[in-house]
Every structure is written in structure tokens, then in C-alpha cells.
N, C-alpha and C positions, 0 to 999 in steps of 0.2 A: 418551656416555661409557659405559664398560662397568661391569659389576657390581663389579669390584675397586675402581674409582674411588669408586663409591657406598659401598661398605663402608668404605673408607678415610676418607671424609668423615664418615660416621656414627660411626665409632669415635673420630675426632678430636673431634667434637662432644660425645660422651659424656664423654671425658676432660676436655675444657674445662669442661663443666658441673660435673663433680666438683671440679675445681680451683677454679672460681669459688665453689662452695659452701664449700670450705675457707677460701679467702681472705676471704670475707664473714664467716665465723665468727671468724676472726682479727681482722678489722677491728673487729667488735663488742667482742671481748675487749680490744683495745688502746684503743679509745675509752673503755671503762670504766676503764681504768688511768689514762689521761691526763686524763680529765674532758671534759665537753662544751665548756667554754670554750676549753680548750687545743686540743681537736680542731678546733673551728671556726677558731681562729687558724692552726693547721697547714694546714687545708684552703685557707684564703685564701693562705697561703704557697705551697702546692703549685700553686695556680692562678695564682701570680705577681700577686696583686692589690695588693701593697704596693709602695711606692717602693723604690728601691735601698738607701737607708740602713736602712729597716726590715727589708728582706729580709736584709741582712747581720747585723743585730742578732739576728734570729730564728735565722739559720743558726748563729751562735756559741753560742746557748743550747740547741741541740738535744741531747737526751739519747738514750739507746738506744731507749726506747719511742717517742719522737718520730720518730726515723729509721726505726724498724720500721714505723710507721703510714704514713709517706711511701712506703716501699718497697712496702707492701701496696697502696696506691692506685695506684702505677705498674703493678704486676702486674695489678691488677683492670682498669685501663684497657686494657692490652695484650691481656689475655685476653678481655675483652668484645668488643674489636674483632675478634679472631681468631674468636670464636664467631659473630659477626654475618656474617663472611665465609664461614664454613662453612655457615651457614644459607642464605645467598644461593646458594652453590654447589649445595646440596642442592635448593633450589627450582628452580633452572635445570635441573638434571639430571632432576628429577621432571616438569618441563614437557615433556620429550621433544623439545625443539627443538634442532636442530643449529646454528641461526643465532645463538643466544645464547652469549656468552662468559662462562665462570665465573671467569676470572682477575680479580683485583682491579685497579682502575685504578691506574696509576702515580702516586705522590705527587709533587707539584711541589716542587722544592727552592727555597725562597725565601731 
């Protein structure tokens, strides 16, 4: 890979790090607003650990802060995945091997 590719990946990683820092700060703020008990309940909801009836009941009771926290968790999840892929790509490029592929594996659709 050329230096433009390396610079692009390094810049993307820096931006993702900054975004993750902001999102983590917002998560802390929102957890303080909703409280630990509600945050834990929302986390279980986000991870779909409840049965269908409980999921629907929680869904109906979501307020703005609850929804904001769920949105933050989704963004954190996506951006952490992107940051990991950028790190893997950088490591592969820094290894200097042409036989390694820096593209992420295709996800299976189930």
C-alpha cells in the first residue's frame, strides 16, 4: 500500500478515537441522568436479553434520555468495530507484506 493509503487510515483512526471519546463522555452523562438501575435495564434491552413481552413493555416506556443512551451504544458499537478494522489495516500495512489482505471479511447474512 502506498503512503496515501497509510495516511488515510491513520487519519480515520484519529477521527474515530476522537469520536469514541466524545461518545463515551456522553454515555457517562446519560447514565448519570437515567441512573444505574435503569441503565442496566436498558443495556439488557439493547442486548435483547428479555423475552418479547418484556421487550415491548420497555420499548413503550422509553423516554428521550433512554433512547439517546441506546443510540449512543449503537454508535459506540459501530465505531469501535470501525476502529478495530482501521487498526488491523494499519498493522497489515506496517508489516510490509503484500500477501496479507487489509479488507474486512464479508459478513454472513443469516
